[in-house]
N, C-alpha and C positions, 0 to 999 in steps of 0.2 A: 453739951453740944448735940444737936440733932444728927442722927446718922442718916446719911444719904447714899443711895446706891448710885455708883458712878459707872458701872460696867454691867454687861450682860452678854450671854452667848447668842449669836445669831446663826441659825442653822441654814445649811445649803438648801434643805427642803423648803424653807420659807422663801428663799430667793426664787427657787424653781417654780413654786406655786404662784407667787406674785408676778413672775415674768409672763404668765399666761393671761394676765388681765390687761385691760386698757390702762392708759396712763393715769386716769383719774382714780381708778381702783387701786393701782399700785401705790400711789401717793397716800391714799387713805389707809391702806394696810401698813405701810412703812411707819406712818405717824402713830397708828394704833399700837404697833409693836413697841416702838420706842417709848411712848407715853406710858404704856402698861409695864414694860420691863423696868423702867427707871422709877416711875412714880405711882404705879398701880392705878392709873386713870383708865377706867373701863370705857371702851368705845360703845357707841350705839349705832349699829348699821341698820338702815331701813330695808336694804335689799337682802332677801333670805340667803342668796348665794354668798354674799360677803360675810354675813353672820356665821354661816356654816364654816367657811374657811377660817374665820377668826376663832371659832370654838376649838378647832383642831390645833391651831397654833398656841392658843391660850394654855392648853394642857402642858406644853413644854415650858412656857414662860412661868407657869405656876410652880413647876418643879424647881426652876431656877430661883424663885423667891423662897422656896422651902430651904434650899441649900444656903442661901444668903442669910436667912434668919437663924439657922442652926449655927452658922459661923459666928454670928454676933452674940448668940447666947453663950458660946464657949469663950467669949472674950476677944474675938478677932476684931480687926479694924479694917 
């Protein structure tokens, strides 16, 4: 059976940063966060500002992936 990640942490700092964007940018970042946090689908932002915000958020999401993988290597479910 393939392991699938079903949960992830969402940080207040994500919400606060995203809240400063227009609705189009907000939706794009919310989708990027969920797609990466659950399935490791990396977004590709054309706008440098969006890419910059994403890179800062990605560091936290990568840490979550590290913890998740360690848990499964230790036999967790």
